[in-house]
FIKOLZA-1660 file (N, C-alpha, C; in steps of 0.1 Angstrom, whole numbers, plus 5000, padded with zeros to 4 digits):
% residues 257
   i   px   py   pz ch aa at
   1 5007 4985 4997  A  M  N
   1 5001 5000 4997  A  M CA
   1 5007 5013 5002  A  M  C
   2 5009 5026 4992  A  T  N
   2 5014 5034 4992  A  T CA
   2 5009 5044 5000  A  T  C
   3 5011 5052 5010  A  T  N
   3 5012 5059 5021  A  T CA
   3 5024 5072 5014  A  T  C
   4 5007 5083 5013  A  R  N
   4 5012 5092 5012  A  R CA
   4 5010 5104 5023  A  R  C
   5 5022 5116 5021  A  T  N
   5 5025 5124 5030  A  T CA
   5 5013 5133 5038  A  T  C
   6 5001 5134 5026  A  G  N
   6 4990 5145 5028  A  G CA
   6 4997 5159 5025  A  G  C
   7 5007 5162 5019  A  T  N
   7 5011 5173 5016  A  T CA
   7 5007 5175 5000  A  T  C
   8 5009 5185 4991  A  H  N
   8 5005 5186 4981  A  H CA
   8 5013 5183 4969  A  H  C
   9 5029 5177 4973  A  S  N
   9 5040 5177 4968  A  S CA
   9 5042 5181 4951  A  S  C
  10 5040 5196 4951  A  L  N
  10 5042 5200 4938  A  L CA
  10 5054 5204 4938  A  L  C
  11 5062 5204 4942  A  E  N
  11 5076 5211 4943  A  E CA
  11 5083 5199 4931  A  E  C
  12 5087 5208 4924  A  G  N
  12 5097 5206 4913  A  G CA
  12 5091 5193 4899  A  G  C
  13 5078 5200 4898  A  K  N
  13 5065 5193 4888  A  K CA
  13 5072 5204 4880  A  K  C
  14 5067 5198 4867  A  V  N
  14 5063 5207 4856  A  V CA
  14 5049 5209 4848  A  V  C
  15 5045 5218 4850  A  V  N
  15 5029 5227 4846  A  V CA
  15 5030 5235 4836  A  V  C
  16 5021 5232 4826  A  V  N
  16 5019 5242 4817  A  V CA
  16 5005 5244 4818  A  V  C
  17 5006 5258 4818  A  V  N
  17 4992 5269 4822  A  V CA
  17 4991 5279 4808  A  V  C
  18 4978 5274 4797  A  T  N
  18 4972 5283 4786  A  T CA
  18 4966 5296 4793  A  T  C
  19 4964 5305 4782  A  G  N
  19 4960 5320 4784  A  G CA
  19 4969 5326 4803  A  G  C
  20 4976 5325 4802  A  A  N
  20 4983 5326 4818  A  A CA
  20 4991 5341 4813  A  A  C
  21 4987 5348 4804  A  A  N
  21 4992 5361 4805  A  A CA
  21 4987 5371 4815  A  A  C
  22 4972 5368 4816  A  Q  N
  22 4965 5380 4827  A  Q CA
  22 4958 5374 4830  A  Q  C
  23 4945 5377 4840  A  G  N
  23 4935 5373 4846  A  G CA
  23 4941 5361 4851  A  G  C
  24 4929 5350 4855  A  I  N
  24 4931 5336 4859  A  I CA
  24 4941 5325 4861  A  I  C
  25 4945 5329 4849  A  G  N
  25 4953 5318 4844  A  G CA
  25 4969 5326 4848  A  G  C
  26 4968 5338 4848  A  A  N
  26 4984 5344 4856  A  A CA
  26 4981 5341 4870  A  A  C
  27 4970 5341 4878  A  G  N
  27 4970 5338 4888  A  G CA
  27 4969 5319 4897  A  G  C
  28 4966 5314 4885  A  Y  N
  28 4976 5297 4885  A  Y CA
  28 4987 5296 4884  A  Y  C
  29 4994 5304 4877  A  A  N
  29 5008 5303 4873  A  A CA
  29 5014 5310 4889  A  A  C
  30 5010 5319 4892  A  R  N
  30 5017 5325 4900  A  R CA
  30 5015 5313 4916  A  R  C
  31 5004 5310 4917  A  R  N
  31 5001 5299 4930  A  R CA
  31 5011 5283 4926  A  R  C
  32 5016 5281 4913  A  L  N
  32 5023 5272 4906  A  L CA
  32 5037 5270 4911  A  L  C
  33 5038 5285 4911  A  V  N
  33 5053 5285 4912  A  V CA
  33 5058 5289 4925  A  V  C
  34 5050 5295 4933  A  A  N
  34 5048 5297 4946  A  A CA
  34 5050 5286 4954  A  A  C
  35 5042 5272 4947  A  E  N
  35 5044 5261 4953  A  E CA
  35 5058 5250 4950  A  E  C
  36 5067 5259 4943  A  G  N
  36 5076 5251 4939  A  G CA
  36 5080 5241 4920  A  G  C
  37 5067 5248 4916  A  C  N
  37 5064 5239 4905  A  C CA
  37 5077 5249 4890  A  C  C
  38 5078 5241 4883  A  R  N
  38 5086 5246 4869  A  R CA
  38 5077 5253 4861  A  R  C
  39 5068 5262 4859  A  V  N
  39 5059 5268 4852  A  V CA
  39 5058 5270 4838  A  V  C
  40 5057 5264 4824  A  V  N
  40 5056 5271 4815  A  V CA
  40 5040 5280 4812  A  V  C
  41 5040 5294 4812  A  L  N
  41 5031 5303 4809  A  L CA
  41 5030 5306 4793  A  L  C
  42 5018 5300 4788  A  A  N
  42 5016 5298 4774  A  A CA
  42 5005 5309 4770  A  A  C
  43 5004 5323 4758  A  D  N
  43 4996 5324 4752  A  D CA
  43 4998 5330 4742  A  D  C
  44 4990 5341 4734  A  R  N
  44 4995 5341 4723  A  R CA
  44 4995 5353 4720  A  R  C
  45 4998 5367 4735  A  N  N
  45 5004 5374 4734  A  N CA
  45 5015 5377 4741  A  N  C
  46 5030 5378 4731  A  A  N
  46 5038 5376 4739  A  A CA
  46 5046 5381 4744  A  A  C
  47 5042 5400 4743  A  D  N
  47 5049 5406 4754  A  D CA
  47 5044 5405 4763  A  D  C
  48 5030 5404 4764  A  A  N
  48 5022 5401 4782  A  A CA
  48 5028 5390 4789  A  A  C
  49 5027 5377 4781  A  V  N
  49 5030 5362 4787  A  V CA
  49 5048 5366 4791  A  V  C
  50 5054 5372 4784  A  H  N
  50 5070 5373 4791  A  H CA
  50 5071 5379 4801  A  H  C
  51 5061 5390 4803  A  A  N
  51 5064 5399 4811  A  A CA
  51 5061 5392 4827  A  A  C
  52 5047 5388 4820  A  T  N
  52 5041 5380 4835  A  T CA
  52 5049 5372 4842  A  T  C
  53 5056 5364 4830  A  A  N
  53 5063 5353 4835  A  A CA
  53 5077 5356 4838  A  A  C
  54 5084 5370 4842  A  A  N
  54 5095 5376 4849  A  A CA
  54 5093 5379 4858  A  A  C
  55 5073 5384 4864  A  S  N
  55 5075 5390 4876  A  S CA
  55 5070 5381 4884  A  S  C
  56 5069 5367 4879  A  L  N
  56 5067 5354 4889  A  L CA
  56 5081 5355 4901  A  L  C
  57 5075 5353 4912  A  T  N
  57 5089 5347 4921  A  T CA
  57 5087 5336 4933  A  T  C
  58 5092 5328 4934  A  G  N
  58 5091 5320 4941  A  G CA
  58 5104 5308 4941  A  G  C
  59 5100 5299 4951  A  P  N
  59 5109 5288 4946  A  P CA
  59 5107 5280 4938  A  P  C
  60 5094 5276 4926  A  G  N
  60 5096 5271 4913  A  G CA
  60 5103 5284 4905  A  G  C
  61 5097 5284 4891  A  K  N
  61 5106 5287 4881  A  K CA
  61 5093 5288 4871  A  K  C
  62 5097 5301 4866  A  A  N
  62 5084 5306 4853  A  A CA
  62 5091 5307 4841  A  A  C
  63 5089 5301 4829  A  T  N
  63 5091 5304 4818  A  T CA
  63 5079 5308 4809  A  T  C
  64 5081 5315 4796  A  A  N
  64 5069 5321 4785  A  A CA
  64 5071 5313 4775  A  A  C
  65 5062 5310 4769  A  A  N
  65 5057 5304 4756  A  A CA
  65 5049 5312 4745  A  A  C
  66 5048 5315 4734  A  V  N
  66 5041 5317 4728  A  V CA
  66 5028 5308 4725  A  V  C
  67 5018 5306 4727  A  L  N
  67 5009 5296 4719  A  L CA
  67 4992 5304 4714  A  L  C
  68 4993 5296 4703  A  D  N
  68 4979 5301 4700  A  D CA
  68 4970 5288 4696  A  D  C
  69 4960 5285 4709  A  V  N
  69 4957 5267 4713  A  V CA
  69 4948 5267 4698  A  V  C
  70 4943 5276 4696  A  A  N
  70 4935 5269 4678  A  A CA
  70 4946 5265 4667  A  A  C
  71 4957 5267 4668  A  D  N
  71 4965 5257 4656  A  D CA
  71 4974 5255 4661  A  D  C
  72 4975 5240 4651  A  P  N
  72 4980 5228 4656  A  P CA
  72 4994 5227 4653  A  P  C
  73 4999 5236 4646  A  G  N
  73 5017 5235 4646  A  G CA
  73 5020 5244 4655  A  G  C
  74 5014 5255 4662  A  S  N
  74 5016 5261 4673  A  S CA
  74 5018 5250 4691  A  S  C
  75 5008 5244 4687  A  G  N
  75 5009 5231 4698  A  G CA
  75 5019 5224 4695  A  G  C
  76 5021 5223 4685  A  A  N
  76 5031 5214 4685  A  A CA
  76 5048 5223 4686  A  A  C
  77 5050 5232 4682  A  E  N
  77 5061 5240 4688  A  E CA
  77 5061 5241 4707  A  E  C
  78 5048 5242 4712  A  L  N
  78 5049 5246 4726  A  L CA
  78 5057 5226 4730  A  L  C
  79 5054 5218 4722  A  A  N
  79 5058 5206 4726  A  A CA
  79 5074 5205 4725  A  A  C
  80 5074 5208 4714  A  A  N
  80 5093 5206 4716  A  A CA
  80 5094 5216 4722  A  A  C
  81 5091 5231 4728  A  F  N
  81 5098 5231 4738  A  F CA
  81 5102 5227 4749  A  F  C
  82 5085 5224 4757  A  V  N
  82 5084 5217 4771  A  V CA
  82 5096 5203 4770  A  V  C
  83 5094 5200 4758  A  G  N
  83 5104 5184 4755  A  G CA
  83 5119 5188 4757  A  G  C
  84 5122 5200 4753  A  E  N
  84 5138 5203 4756  A  E CA
  84 5142 5210 4765  A  E  C
  85 5131 5214 4772  A  E  N
  85 5137 5228 4787  A  E CA
  85 5133 5214 4795  A  E  C
  86 5128 5205 4797  A  H  N
  86 5122 5196 4808  A  H CA
  86 5122 5184 4807  A  H  C
  87 5117 5177 4797  A  G  N
  87 5116 5165 4792  A  G CA
  87 5107 5154 4796  A  G  C
  88 5094 5161 4804  A  R  N
  88 5086 5155 4808  A  R CA
  88 5074 5169 4807  A  R  C
  89 5062 5163 4813  A  L  N
  89 5046 5172 4816  A  L CA
  89 5041 5166 4826  A  L  C
  90 5042 5168 4841  A  D  N
  90 5034 5166 4851  A  D CA
  90 5018 5172 4853  A  D  C
  91 5012 5183 4847  A  G  N
  91 5003 5191 4844  A  G CA
  91 5003 5197 4838  A  G  C
  92 4987 5200 4834  A  L  N
  92 4986 5207 4822  A  L CA
  92 4972 5213 4826  A  L  C
  93 4968 5228 4827  A  I  N
  93 4960 5238 4828  A  I CA
  93 4953 5242 4817  A  I  C
  94 4942 5239 4810  A  N  N
  94 4939 5244 4797  A  N CA
  94 4929 5256 4800  A  N  C
  95 4932 5267 4801  A  N  N
  95 4926 5281 4808  A  N CA
  95 4921 5290 4795  A  N  C
  96 4929 5287 4783  A  A  N
  96 4931 5299 4771  A  A CA
  96 4915 5299 4770  A  A  C
  97 4907 5307 4771  A  A  N
  97 4895 5307 4761  A  A CA
  97 4889 5320 4757  A  A  C
  98 4879 5328 4753  A  V  N
  98 4875 5335 4746  A  V CA
  98 4862 5339 4753  A  V  C
  99 4860 5347 4761  A  F  N
  99 4852 5352 4773  A  F CA
  99 4848 5368 4770  A  F  C
 100 4856 5376 4774  A  S  N
 100 4861 5389 4781  A  S CA
 100 4853 5399 4768  A  S  C
 101 4858 5392 4753  A  T  N
 101 4855 5400 4742  A  T CA
 101 4841 5398 4737  A  T  C
 102 4838 5387 4743  A  I  N
 102 4822 5380 4735  A  I CA
 102 4811 5394 4740  A  I  C
 103 4806 5399 4732  A  T  N
 103 4793 5408 4732  A  T CA
 103 4778 5400 4732  A  T  C
 104 4776 5401 4747  A  R  N
 104 4762 5395 4747  A  R CA
 104 4752 5401 4737  A  R  C
 105 4747 5388 4737  A  K  N
 105 4735 5391 4725  A  K CA
 105 4724 5375 4721  A  K  C
 106 4714 5376 4718  A  P  N
 106 4706 5362 4717  A  P CA
 106 4709 5357 4704  A  P  C
 107 4707 5342 4707  A  F  N
 107 4723 5332 4703  A  F CA
 107 4714 5335 4685  A  F  C
 108 4703 5338 4681  A  W  N
 108 4696 5344 4667  A  W CA
 108 4705 5351 4659  A  W  C
 109 4712 5358 4671  A  E  N
 109 4716 5369 4666  A  E CA
 109 4734 5370 4666  A  E  C
 110 4738 5358 4669  A  I  N
 110 4754 5354 4667  A  I CA
 110 4757 5347 4655  A  I  C
 111 4768 5356 4648  A  T  N
 111 4770 5351 4636  A  T CA
 111 4780 5340 4635  A  T  C
 112 4784 5334 4623  A  S  N
 112 4789 5321 4618  A  S CA
 112 4805 5324 4625  A  S  C
 113 4808 5335 4623  A  E  N
 113 4818 5339 4626  A  E CA
 113 4823 5336 4640  A  E  C
 114 4814 5343 4647  A  E  N
 114 4819 5345 4664  A  E CA
 114 4815 5332 4668  A  E  C
 115 4804 5322 4659  A  W  N
 115 4806 5311 4668  A  W CA
 115 4816 5302 4664  A  W  C
 116 4818 5306 4655  A  D  N
 116 4834 5293 4651  A  D CA
 116 4845 5297 4657  A  D  C
 117 4847 5312 4660  A  Q  N
 117 4859 5321 4670  A  Q CA
 117 4857 5311 4683  A  Q  C
 118 4849 5313 4690  A  V  N
 118 4847 5310 4705  A  V CA
 118 4847 5294 4708  A  V  C
 119 4841 5288 4697  A  I  N
 119 4838 5270 4698  A  I CA
 119 4856 5266 4695  A  I  C
 120 4864 5272 4683  A  T  N
 120 4874 5269 4685  A  T CA
 120 4887 5270 4685  A  T  C
 121 4886 5281 4698  A  V  N
 121 4891 5282 4708  A  V CA
 121 4889 5276 4724  A  V  C
 122 4878 5276 4728  A  N  N
 122 4874 5270 4740  A  N CA
 122 4872 5258 4742  A  N  C
 123 4873 5252 4726  A  L  N
 123 4869 5242 4728  A  L CA
 123 4875 5226 4721  A  L  C
 124 4880 5233 4707  A  K  N
 124 4890 5224 4698  A  K CA
 124 4904 5228 4706  A  K  C
 125 4908 5241 4716  A  G  N
 125 4918 5245 4717  A  G CA
 125 4925 5233 4729  A  G  C
 126 4913 5230 4737  A  P  N
 126 4922 5225 4749  A  P CA
 126 4923 5209 4742  A  P  C
 127 4914 5201 4734  A  W  N
 127 4920 5192 4728  A  W CA
 127 4930 5191 4719  A  W  C
 128 4932 5201 4709  A  L  N
 128 4944 5202 4707  A  L CA
 128 4958 5201 4714  A  L  C
 129 4957 5209 4724  A  V  N
 129 4967 5213 4732  A  V CA
 129 4972 5204 4738  A  V  C
 130 4958 5193 4745  A  T  N
 130 4961 5182 4751  A  T CA
 130 4969 5169 4744  A  T  C
 131 4965 5171 4728  A  S  N
 131 4971 5156 4721  A  S CA
 131 4985 5161 4715  A  S  C
 132 4988 5174 4714  A  A  N
 132 5002 5176 4712  A  A CA
 132 5010 5176 4722  A  A  C
 133 5007 5178 4737  A  L  N
 133 5017 5173 4747  A  L CA
 133 5014 5158 4752  A  L  C
 134 5008 5151 4747  A  L  N
 134 5001 5139 4757  A  L CA
 134 5016 5132 4755  A  L  C
 135 5023 5132 4746  A  P  N
 135 5040 5120 4748  A  P CA
 135 5041 5128 4760  A  P  C
 136 5044 5138 4763  A  L  N
 136 5054 5140 4777  A  L CA
 136 5045 5140 4787  A  L  C
 137 5032 5139 4786  A  L  N
 137 5025 5139 4800  A  L CA
 137 5023 5123 4801  A  L  C
 138 5022 5114 4792  A  R  N
 138 5031 5096 4792  A  R CA
 138 5045 5096 4802  A  R  C
 139 5052 5104 4798  A  R  N
 139 5063 5103 4806  A  R CA
 139 5064 5106 4821  A  R  C
 140 5057 5112 4824  A  S  N
 140 5053 5117 4841  A  S CA
 140 5046 5104 4848  A  S  C
 141 5053 5102 4858  A  E  N
 141 5047 5091 4869  A  E CA
 141 5030 5097 4875  A  E  C
 142 5029 5107 4874  A  S  N
 142 5017 5110 4883  A  S CA
 142 5007 5129 4870  A  S  C
 143 5005 5124 4856  A  A  N
 143 4998 5138 4855  A  A CA
 143 4988 5137 4857  A  A  C
 144 4983 5152 4859  A  S  N
 144 4971 5156 4859  A  S CA
 144 4967 5169 4850  A  S  C
 145 4956 5166 4843  A  V  N
 145 4950 5171 4833  A  V CA
 145 4940 5181 4841  A  V  C
 146 4939 5194 4834  A  I  N
 146 4927 5204 4843  A  I CA
 146 4922 5213 4832  A  I  C
 147 4911 5212 4830  A  N  N
 147 4904 5218 4814  A  N CA
 147 4894 5229 4827  A  N  C
 148 4896 5237 4822  A  V  N
 148 4886 5249 4830  A  V CA
 148 4874 5250 4820  A  V  C
 149 4862 5245 4829  A  G  N
 149 4855 5250 4822  A  G CA
 149 4844 5263 4829  A  G  C
 150 4832 5259 4835  A  S  N
 150 4825 5272 4836  A  S CA
 150 4809 5268 4844  A  S  C
 151 4804 5276 4851  A  D  N
 151 4791 5271 4858  A  D CA
 151 4782 5285 4845  A  D  C
 152 4785 5288 4843  A  A  N
 152 4776 5292 4834  A  A CA
 152 4767 5286 4826  A  A  C
 153 4775 5271 4825  A  V  N
 153 4764 5259 4820  A  V CA
 153 4752 5255 4824  A  V  C
 154 4754 5255 4838  A  L  N
 154 4746 5251 4843  A  L CA
 154 4735 5262 4850  A  L  C
 155 4738 5271 4851  A  M  N
 155 4734 5286 4848  A  M CA
 155 4723 5290 4835  A  M  C
 156 4724 5279 4826  A  G  N
 156 4719 5282 4811  A  G CA
 156 4722 5298 4807  A  G  C
 157 4732 5303 4812  A  R  N
 157 4733 5318 4809  A  R CA
 157 4730 5323 4797  A  R  C
 158 4719 5333 4796  A  S  N
 158 4714 5339 4782  A  S CA
 158 4725 5352 4775  A  S  C
 159 4720 5352 4765  A  G  N
 159 4735 5362 4758  A  G CA
 159 4749 5356 4755  A  G  C
 160 4749 5344 4763  A  Y  N
 160 4762 5334 4760  A  Y CA
 160 4762 5324 4751  A  Y  C
 161 4754 5321 4745  A  L  N
 161 4748 5307 4741  A  L CA
 161 4761 5295 4732  A  L  C
 162 4772 5309 4724  A  H  N
 162 4780 5302 4718  A  H CA
 162 4794 5298 4733  A  H  C
 163 4790 5302 4737  A  Y  N
 163 4803 5301 4749  A  Y CA
 163 4799 5291 4761  A  Y  C
 164 4787 5293 4761  A  V  N
 164 4781 5277 4771  A  V CA
 164 4780 5272 4765  A  V  C
 165 4777 5265 4750  A  A  N
 165 4779 5252 4739  A  A CA
 165 4792 5251 4743  A  A  C
 166 4807 5258 4742  A  S  N
 166 4822 5256 4743  A  S CA
 166 4817 5250 4754  A  S  C
 167 4818 5258 4765  A  K  N
 167 4818 5249 4778  A  K CA
 167 4816 5239 4784  A  K  C
 168 4803 5235 4779  A  G  N
 168 4796 5224 4778  A  G CA
 168 4804 5213 4773  A  G  C
 169 4808 5214 4761  A  G  N
 169 4816 5207 4752  A  G CA
 169 4824 5205 4762  A  G  C
 170 4833 5211 4772  A  V  N
 170 4846 5210 4778  A  V CA
 170 4843 5199 4788  A  V  C
 171 4833 5199 4795  A  Q  N
 171 4827 5191 4807  A  Q CA
 171 4825 5176 4800  A  Q  C
 172 4814 5172 4787  A  G  N
 172 4819 5160 4783  A  G CA
 172 4833 5160 4777  A  G  C
 173 4841 5165 4776  A  M  N
 173 4855 5165 4763  A  M CA
 173 4863 5155 4779  A  M  C
 174 4861 5167 4788  A  T  N
 174 4866 5156 4802  A  T CA
 174 4864 5143 4803  A  T  C
 175 4852 5139 4806  A  Y  N
 175 4848 5125 4808  A  Y CA
 175 4853 5117 4801  A  Y  C
 176 4855 5119 4785  A  S  N
 176 4860 5112 4778  A  S CA
 176 4875 5109 4778  A  S  C
 177 4881 5119 4784  A  M  N
 177 4896 5125 4784  A  M CA
 177 4898 5114 4794  A  M  C
 178 4890 5113 4801  A  A  N
 178 4896 5106 4815  A  A CA
 178 4894 5092 4816  A  A  C
 179 4889 5086 4807  A  H  N
 179 4887 5072 4803  A  H CA
 179 4895 5066 4796  A  H  C
 180 4900 5075 4785  A  E  N
 180 4907 5070 4773  A  E CA
 180 4924 5073 4777  A  E  C
 181 4925 5083 4790  A  L  N
 181 4935 5085 4794  A  L CA
 181 4941 5078 4803  A  L  C
 182 4930 5072 4813  A  G  N
 182 4935 5065 4827  A  G CA
 182 4947 5052 4825  A  G  C
 183 4945 5048 4814  A  Q  N
 183 4952 5037 4809  A  Q CA
 183 4967 5041 4811  A  Q  C
 184 4972 5050 4809  A  F  N
 184 4984 5059 4809  A  F CA
 184 4986 5065 4827  A  F  C
 185 4975 5061 4834  A  G  N
 185 4978 5069 4849  A  G CA
 185 4980 5082 4845  A  G  C
 186 4968 5090 4835  A  I  N
 186 4970 5104 4830  A  I CA
 186 4950 5107 4843  A  I  C
 187 4954 5119 4849  A  R  N
 187 4938 5122 4852  A  R CA
 187 4936 5133 4845  A  R  C
 188 4919 5134 4842  A  V  N
 188 4916 5146 4838  A  V CA
 188 4903 5148 4847  A  V  C
 189 4900 5162 4850  A  N  N
 189 4892 5169 4856  A  N CA
 189 4887 5179 4852  A  N  C
 190 4874 5185 4853  A  T  N
 190 4872 5198 4848  A  T CA
 190 4872 5208 4862  A  T  C
 191 4879 5222 4861  A  L  N
 191 4873 5234 4877  A  L CA
 191 4866 5240 4865  A  L  C
 192 4854 5241 4875  A  S  N
 192 4844 5252 4868  A  S CA
 192 4842 5260 4876  A  S  C
 193 4844 5273 4869  A  P  N
 193 4842 5286 4884  A  P CA
 193 4829 5291 4880  A  P  C
 194 4828 5300 4888  A  G  N
 194 4812 5306 4888  A  G CA
 194 4819 5320 4885  A  G  C
 195 4809 5333 4882  A  P  N
 195 4816 5346 4878  A  P CA
 195 4834 5347 4888  A  P  C
 196 4839 5350 4880  A  V  N
 196 4853 5352 4890  A  V CA
 196 4854 5369 4881  A  V  C
 197 4859 5374 4891  A  Y  N
 197 4863 5390 4882  A  Y CA
 197 4881 5393 4888  A  Y  C
 198 4887 5393 4876  A  T  N
 198 4899 5400 4877  A  T CA
 198 4901 5417 4866  A  T  C
 199 4917 5415 4863  A  E  N
 199 4916 5431 4862  A  E CA
 199 4912 5433 4849  A  E  C
 200 4905 5422 4841  A  I  N
 200 4899 5420 4826  A  I CA
 200 4887 5430 4822  A  I  C
 201 4888 5437 4817  A  A  N
 201 4873 5448 4818  A  A CA
 201 4864 5433 4812  A  A  C
 202 4857 5437 4825  A  R  N
 202 4842 5430 4817  A  R CA
 202 4825 5436 4817  A  R  C
 203 4828 5441 4800  A  T  N
 203 4815 5454 4799  A  T CA
 203 4803 5450 4796  A  T  C
 204 4799 5435 4796  A  T  N
 204 4786 5429 4795  A  T CA
 204 4785 5428 4806  A  T  C
 205 4789 5428 4820  A  V  N
 205 4782 5428 4829  A  V CA
 205 4781 5440 4836  A  V  C
 206 4772 5446 4842  A  S  N
 206 4770 5456 4848  A  S CA
 206 4769 5453 4857  A  S  C
 207 4772 5467 4871  A  P  N
 207 4771 5468 4882  A  P CA
 207 4760 5460 4893  A  P  C
 208 4747 5460 4885  A  E  N
 208 4734 5456 4892  A  E CA
 208 4735 5436 4889  A  E  C
 209 4738 5436 4878  A  Q  N
 209 4742 5424 4873  A  Q CA
 209 4748 5416 4889  A  Q  C
 210 4764 5422 4884  A  K  N
 210 4773 5416 4895  A  K CA
 210 4765 5418 4909  A  K  C
 211 4764 5426 4915  A  R  N
 211 4754 5430 4926  A  R CA
 211 4745 5421 4926  A  R  C
 212 4734 5412 4917  A  A  N
 212 4729 5402 4916  A  A CA
 212 4732 5389 4919  A  A  C
 213 4740 5385 4916  A  M  N
 213 4749 5373 4914  A  M CA
 213 4755 5369 4924  A  M  C
 214 4761 5382 4929  A  T  N
 214 4768 5378 4947  A  T CA
 214 4759 5378 4955  A  T  C
 215 4749 5391 4957  A  D  N
 215 4736 5386 4965  A  D CA
 215 4730 5370 4969  A  D  C
 216 4731 5363 4955  A  A  N
 216 4727 5347 4952  A  A CA
 216 4730 5339 4955  A  A  C
 217 4747 5342 4960  A  Q  N
 217 4754 5331 4962  A  Q CA
 217 4754 5328 4978  A  Q  C
 218 4758 5317 4986  A  A  N
 218 4762 5314 4997  A  A CA
 218 4772 5321 5007  A  A  C
 219 4777 5327 5001  A  L  N
 219 4795 5333 5000  A  L CA
 219 4791 5344 4995  A  L  C
 220 4787 5356 4999  A  Q  N
 220 4782 5371 4994  A  Q CA
 220 4792 5378 4990  A  Q  C
 221 4803 5370 4982  A  R  N
 221 4815 5386 4979  A  R CA
 221 4819 5381 4966  A  R  C
 222 4822 5391 4957  A  A  N
 222 4825 5387 4943  A  A CA
 222 4840 5377 4946  A  A  C
 223 4841 5366 4935  A  A  N
 223 4852 5360 4931  A  A CA
 223 4863 5364 4928  A  A  C
 224 4878 5363 4932  A  E  N
 224 4888 5367 4926  A  E CA
 224 4895 5353 4922  A  E  C
 225 4910 5359 4914  A  P  N
 225 4916 5346 4912  A  P CA
 225 4919 5338 4923  A  P  C
 226 4924 5338 4932  A  D  N
 226 4927 5337 4942  A  D CA
 226 4921 5325 4943  A  D  C
 227 4905 5326 4947  A  D  N
 227 4899 5314 4950  A  D CA
 227 4898 5305 4944  A  D  C
 228 4904 5304 4928  A  M  N
 228 4903 5289 4921  A  M CA
 228 4917 5284 4920  A  M  C
 229 4926 5291 4923  A  V  N
 229 4941 5285 4924  A  V CA
 229 4944 5275 4936  A  V  C
 230 4937 5270 4945  A  G  N
 230 4938 5263 4957  A  G CA
 230 4932 5250 4951  A  G  C
 231 4924 5251 4945  A  L  N
 231 4920 5239 4939  A  L CA
 231 4924 5233 4930  A  L  C
 232 4932 5241 4918  A  A  N
 232 4940 5237 4909  A  A CA
 232 4952 5230 4918  A  A  C
 233 4959 5238 4924  A  A  N
 233 4969 5231 4930  A  A CA
 233 4968 5215 4936  A  A  C
 234 4952 5211 4943  A  F  N
 234 4951 5199 4945  A  F CA
 234 4947 5190 4938  A  F  C
 235 4943 5196 4924  A  L  N
 235 4941 5188 4914  A  L CA
 235 4952 5182 4905  A  L  C
 236 4961 5193 4908  A  L  N
 236 4975 5188 4903  A  L CA
 236 4988 5179 4909  A  L  C
 237 4980 5179 4922  A  S  N
 237 4987 5174 4936  A  S CA
 237 4985 5157 4936  A  S  C
 238 4997 5149 4939  A  D  N
 238 4992 5135 4945  A  D CA
 238 4983 5134 4954  A  D  C
 239 4977 5143 4965  A  D  N
 239 4962 5142 4971  A  D CA
 239 4956 5142 4968  A  D  C
 240 4950 5141 4949  A  S  N
 240 4939 5138 4943  A  S CA
 240 4942 5127 4935  A  S  C
 241 4950 5118 4936  A  A  N
 241 4959 5109 4929  A  A CA
 241 4943 5101 4923  A  A  C
 242 4933 5099 4934  A  Y  N
 242 4924 5088 4929  A  Y CA
 242 4909 5095 4921  A  Y  C
 243 4907 5109 4918  A  I  N
 243 4900 5117 4915  A  I CA
 243 4906 5121 4898  A  I  C
 244 4893 5116 4892  A  T  N
 244 4891 5118 4876  A  T CA
 244 4884 5116 4870  A  T  C
 245 4878 5126 4861  A  G  N
 245 4868 5123 4854  A  G CA
 245 4856 5132 4861  A  G  C
 246 4859 5139 4871  A  Q  N
 246 4848 5147 4877  A  Q CA
 246 4850 5167 4872  A  Q  C
 247 4835 5173 4877  A  T  N
 247 4837 5188 4869  A  T CA
 247 4832 5191 4890  A  T  C
 248 4843 5200 4886  A  I  N
 248 4844 5205 4901  A  I CA
 248 4838 5221 4903  A  I  C
 249 4824 5221 4909  A  S  N
 249 4822 5237 4908  A  S CA
 249 4832 5246 4922  A  S  C
 250 4834 5257 4916  A  V  N
 250 4837 5265 4929  A  V CA
 250 4829 5281 4922  A  V  C
 251 4820 5281 4933  A  N  N
 251 4810 5292 4929  A  N CA
 251 4807 5301 4938  A  N  C
 252 4810 5298 4946  A  G  N
 252 4805 5304 4962  A  G CA
 252 4793 5303 4964  A  G  C
 253 4788 5293 4961  A  G  N
 253 4773 5283 4964  A  G CA
 253 4765 5289 4958  A  G  C
 254 4766 5298 4942  A  L  N
 254 4759 5300 4941  A  L CA
 254 4746 5289 4931  A  L  C
 255 4748 5283 4926  A  I  N
 255 4739 5270 4920  A  I CA
 255 4750 5257 4928  A  I  C
 256 4741 5244 4925  A  H  N
 256 4745 5233 4931  A  H CA
 256 4747 5223 4922  A  H  C
 257 4753 5217 4920  A  R  N
 257 4752 5201 4912  A  R CA
 257 4741 5191 4918  A  R  C
% end
């Protein structure tokens, strides 16, 4: 029988975080560097992701890579970089997504181009990136993949049908990935946030809407990136070694599964 120490055991783990130049993605990276991980921050904004990586301090190490999650060639380049730098991959947080730039509108007014962009980045992107990094994940003794979903799926959030559909797809993808990758000892889970407020402008959410959602929560305060990162650290650690194929909500009690 294996005896675990009860610690997160993240020191020395190699983790890729996509969409890590700002917002919650930067928050994940900051926490993991503080936990002693070797973190590769990946984002399509080259200047921003390099600046964010350079700003992180702690016992771990942060490096930056340019990544367009919708481009298979870009995923291959990231895999080559991680392989050359680290030789394996212990964790992946598929965080990159289109949301803050979405214009809220009825689904019948969403254009085909808008639909394709959101689905391509939010759903196809995690599939492409995980596929590209899979050979490196298989070299790890305890790899963990976190797909970032959204509790907008449970809310049936109006005005964001393409976003809701993409994140519903992420949840389904997690369940299938978990079964297909379990044979390699790789775990896959969905971290599903409720409303989270970052430095990124949310022009489609009015102060009144924000207050209404916060008032409806059991914990009546707005969520920040730091409210998400503890669960991510746990799911990447050996403490969650028997947790896979799950969707875990972090929403302050706004809605219940």
